[in-house]
C-alpha positions in Angstrom: 196.0 15.5 -163.8 196.2 16.0 -160.1 198.2 19.2 -160.8 195.7 20.3 -163.4 192.7 19.8 -160.8 194.7 21.8 -158.0 195.2 24.7 -160.5 191.5 25.0 -161.6 190.5 25.2 -158.1 192.6 28.5 -157.8 189.7 30.1 -160.0 187.0 28.4 -159.0 183.8 30.6 -159.4 186.0 33.4 -161.1 185.5 32.0 -164.2 181.5 32.4 -164.2 179.7 31.6 -166.2 182.1 29.3 -167.5 183.5 26.1 -165.5 186.5 25.8 -163.9 189.1 24.1 -165.9 192.9 23.0 -165.6 195.3 21.9 -168.0 199.0 20.5 -168.0 201.4 19.9 -170.7 204.1 17.2 -170.8 207.1 16.8 -172.9 208.2 13.8 -174.7 210.3 12.5 -171.8 207.8 13.0 -169.4 209.0 16.5 -168.4 206.4 18.8 -167.0 206.2 22.0 -169.4 203.4 23.8 -168.2 200.5 24.2 -165.6 197.5 26.7 -166.3 193.8 27.2 -165.9 191.0 28.9 -167.3 190.9 32.1 -165.7 187.9 34.3 -166.9 185.1 33.7 -169.1 185.8 35.2 -172.6 189.6 34.9 -172.3 191.7 31.9 -173.5 190.9 28.4 -172.1 193.2 26.3 -169.9 194.6 24.2 -172.7 195.5 27.0 -174.6 197.2 28.9 -171.5 199.0 25.8 -170.8 200.1 25.3 -174.4 201.1 28.9 -174.6 203.3 28.7 -171.8 205.0 25.2 -172.8 205.6 26.8 -176.2 207.4 29.8 -174.5 209.4 27.4 -172.2 210.6 25.2 -175.1 211.0 27.8 -177.8 212.4 30.7 -175.9 209.9 33.0 -177.8 208.5 35.2 -175.0 206.3 37.4 -177.2 203.2 35.5 -176.4 204.0 35.0 -172.6 201.6 37.3 -171.5 199.0 37.2 -174.0 195.5 35.6 -172.9 193.4 36.6 -176.1 192.2 33.3 -177.5 192.0 34.3 -181.1 195.3 35.6 -181.1 196.8 32.7 -179.3 195.2 30.1 -181.4 196.6 31.9 -184.5 199.9 32.6 -183.8 200.4 29.2 -181.8 199.4 27.4 -184.9 202.0 29.4 -186.8 204.8 29.0 -184.6 205.0 25.9 -182.8 206.0 23.8 -185.9 206.6 20.0 -184.5 207.4 21.2 -181.2 204.3 19.3 -179.7 204.5 16.2 -181.7 205.7 14.0 -178.9 203.9 15.7 -176.1 200.5 15.0 -173.8 198.1 17.3 -172.6 196.1 16.7 -169.6 192.8 18.5 -169.2 190.2 18.4 -166.2 187.3 18.9 -168.8 187.1 17.6 -172.6 188.5 20.2 -175.0 185.9 22.3 -176.5 184.8 21.4 -180.0 182.9 24.8 -180.8 183.8 28.3 -181.8 182.1 30.9 -179.3 183.6 33.7 -178.1 186.9 31.7 -178.1 187.9 29.0 -181.1 187.7 25.4 -180.4 190.4 24.2 -178.2 190.1 20.6 -180.1 191.0 22.2 -183.3 194.4 24.0 -181.7 195.1 20.7 -180.2 194.8 19.0 -183.4 196.8 21.7 -185.6 199.6 21.4 -183.2 199.8 17.7 -183.3 199.8 16.3 -179.9 200.3 12.7 -179.4 198.0 12.2 -176.6 195.1 14.0 -174.8 194.3 12.9 -171.5 190.7 14.0 -170.2 189.2 13.6 -166.6 185.7 14.6 -167.1 183.4 14.7 -170.3 181.9 18.0 -171.4 178.1 17.7 -170.4 177.3 20.8 -172.4 176.0 19.5 -175.8 176.9 22.6 -177.4 180.9 22.5 -176.4 181.2 18.3 -176.5 182.6 16.3 -179.1 185.9 17.2 -178.7 187.3 14.0 -177.7 185.9 12.3 -180.9 187.1 15.1 -183.0 190.7 14.6 -181.8 190.3 10.8 -182.3 189.3 11.3 -186.0 192.9 13.1 -186.4 194.7 10.2 -185.0 195.2 11.5 -181.5 195.6 9.0 -178.7 192.8 10.0 -176.3 192.3 8.9 -172.7 189.3 9.7 -170.7 188.1 9.3 -167.0 191.3 9.9 -165.3 190.2 11.4 -161.8 186.9 11.5 -162.9 185.0 12.2 -159.9 187.6 15.1 -158.9 187.0 16.7 -162.3 183.2 16.3 -162.0 183.3 18.1 -158.6 185.2 21.0 -160.2 182.3 21.4 -162.4 179.5 21.0 -160.1 178.7 24.9 -159.9 178.9 25.1 -163.6 176.3 22.2 -164.0 173.7 23.8 -161.5 174.0 27.4 -162.9 172.8 26.1 -166.2 169.1 25.6 -165.0 169.0 26.7 -161.5 170.8 29.2 -159.0 173.9 28.1 -157.5 174.4 29.9 -153.7 177.7 29.6 -152.0 178.2 31.2 -148.7 181.5 32.9 -147.6 182.6 32.8 -144.0 185.8 33.8 -142.4 186.9 32.4 -138.7 189.6 32.7 -136.3 191.6 29.5 -135.3 189.4 29.2 -132.3 186.1 29.4 -134.5 185.1 33.1 -134.0 183.4 34.5 -137.0 182.3 37.8 -135.7 183.7 41.1 -134.6 185.2 42.9 -137.6 187.9 41.8 -140.1 189.2 38.3 -139.6 190.7 37.2 -143.0 193.9 38.6 -144.5 194.0 41.0 -147.4 194.7 38.3 -150.1 191.8 36.3 -148.6 189.8 39.8 -149.3 191.2 40.4 -152.7 189.6 36.9 -153.7 186.2 37.7 -152.3 186.3 41.0 -154.1 187.1 39.4 -157.2 184.2 36.9 -156.7 181.9 39.8 -156.0 182.9 41.1 -159.2 181.4 38.2 -161.1 178.3 37.0 -159.1 174.7 38.1 -160.1 173.5 38.8 -156.2 174.9 39.3 -152.9 172.9 38.0 -150.2 173.5 39.3 -146.5 172.1 39.0 -143.0 170.3 42.0 -141.6 172.4 41.7 -138.3 175.5 41.9 -140.4 174.6 45.3 -141.9 173.5 46.8 -138.4 176.6 45.7 -136.6 179.4 45.9 -139.4 178.0 48.7 -141.5 179.8 47.1 -144.5 180.4 48.6 -148.1 180.4 44.9 -149.7 181.9 46.4 -153.1 184.8 45.3 -155.1 187.3 48.0 -154.7 190.2 46.0 -153.7 190.3 45.2 -157.5 188.3 48.3 -158.8 185.5 45.8 -159.8 181.9 46.2 -160.2 179.7 46.4 -156.8 177.1 43.3 -156.7 173.5 44.2 -156.2 172.5 43.4 -152.7 169.4 41.5 -151.1 169.5 41.9 -147.2 167.8 39.1 -145.6 165.7 40.7 -142.7 162.2 40.8 -141.2 162.7 44.3 -139.9 164.1 46.6 -142.7 163.1 49.8 -140.9 165.9 48.8 -138.3 168.7 49.0 -141.1 170.5 52.6 -141.2 170.1 53.9 -144.6 173.1 56.1 -144.5 175.7 53.7 -144.1 178.1 53.1 -147.0 176.3 50.3 -148.4 173.5 52.3 -149.6 175.8 54.9 -151.3 177.4 53.0 -154.0 176.5 54.0 -157.6 174.6 51.9 -160.0 173.6 49.4 -157.3 170.2 47.8 -156.2 169.4 47.2 -152.6 166.7 45.0 -151.9 165.1 44.0 -148.6 163.8 40.1 -148.6 162.1 38.4 -145.3 162.9 34.9 -146.8 164.9 32.6 -148.9 162.2 32.1 -151.4 162.6 35.7 -152.6 166.1 34.8 -154.1 166.6 34.8 -157.8 165.9 31.3 -159.1 168.9 31.0 -161.4 172.5 32.5 -161.7 175.3 32.7 -158.9 174.4 34.1 -155.5 177.0 34.7 -152.8 175.8 35.0 -149.1 177.8 36.7 -146.7 176.9 37.1 -142.9 177.1 35.4 -139.5 175.8 32.3 -137.7 172.1 33.6 -138.2 172.5 34.0 -141.8 174.1 30.3 -142.1 171.2 28.8 -139.9 168.7 30.8 -142.1 170.1 29.4 -145.2 171.4 26.2 -144.2 169.1 24.1 -146.7 169.6 26.6 -149.5 173.4 26.6 -149.8 175.2 24.3 -152.1 178.9 25.2 -151.3 181.0 27.0 -148.6 184.1 28.9 -149.0 185.7 29.0 -145.4 188.8 31.2 -144.6 190.5 30.1 -141.4 193.0 32.7 -140.0 195.8 31.4 -137.9 195.2 33.4 -134.6 192.7 33.1 -131.5 190.3 35.9 -131.4 187.8 37.0 -128.5 184.3 36.0 -129.1 181.6 33.6 -129.3 182.9 30.5 -130.9 180.8 29.0 -133.6 180.4 25.4 -134.6 177.9 25.2 -137.3 180.2 23.8 -139.9 179.7 20.1 -139.1 177.0 19.5 -141.6 179.8 20.2 -144.5 182.2 18.0 -146.2 185.7 19.1 -147.5 185.9 19.4 -151.3 189.2 21.2 -151.3 191.9 22.9 -149.1 194.5 25.3 -150.2 196.2 28.5 -148.7 196.0 32.1 -149.4 198.9 33.9 -147.8 198.2 33.3 -144.0 195.0 32.0 -144.3 193.7 28.3 -145.0 191.1 28.3 -147.9 188.3 25.6 -147.6 185.6 24.6 -150.0 182.9 22.9 -148.5 179.8 21.2 -149.3 176.8 20.3 -147.7 176.7 16.9 -146.7 174.0 14.6 -148.4 171.7 13.2 -146.0 
């Protein structure tokens, strides 16, 4: 389950508006066959991708290896797998879905393939998708729930909140000695991740001082994605140069706001900026994504991260990537 959790974190927020979910398939002798995660809304879920990879590894049939179309995978795996998974176990961080929406129900595929056991971390809080565990039990499959439940529930915190409210996360990059200003800090791989997220969000909020000093474009050009709409947080919009690249991106809305109360009340909102932006939005931010690059940089060191607790840590190329949550008071 911990492998599934770690894999799901790689796609956290990138699955918007779906939750981040990971899955692992283990063979009859306990051998690890596959680890995968849901990667993009509308495409195959974590269970299906892990089953696909396990099928390819066990059968040698590579025709489906790159396929991420849920409908094709559900159909073809049901036709091809035969008895391959009769003694296998699948671990999933979130209860397999029981409904057919943009993709077929994962619980149905697991049942058709005859898995011996399904191990679930967190139960699905969405009533439309819940019920997969009971459906699997009715098919005679052993179902175990609550394994690493707390860690699995942390994974879906953003999903739970953006169902009814806005979820706000701050992206920040700093040098090893805590400098967060003065141009590009994080490596290109980290910036690619940022561009992937910009392609998904409903709005990007940025501090006015960052716009004045850095004169950014704030698009998703590194992945050829869409440029997000922008809200510039400033009490002096006349001080912003309207000739900078940010204002020249086609099909983009740019608004000026002087208060966080002007931010949308729902959806996924990303915040970029410096210490002033962090201080202004301290009480509104749900999570922070912090990139720490391994070099010392000249500039003013910032020590405003103390009010956050660590949820997960990984690496992107040379950078440490930390997922942080505002501490409960």
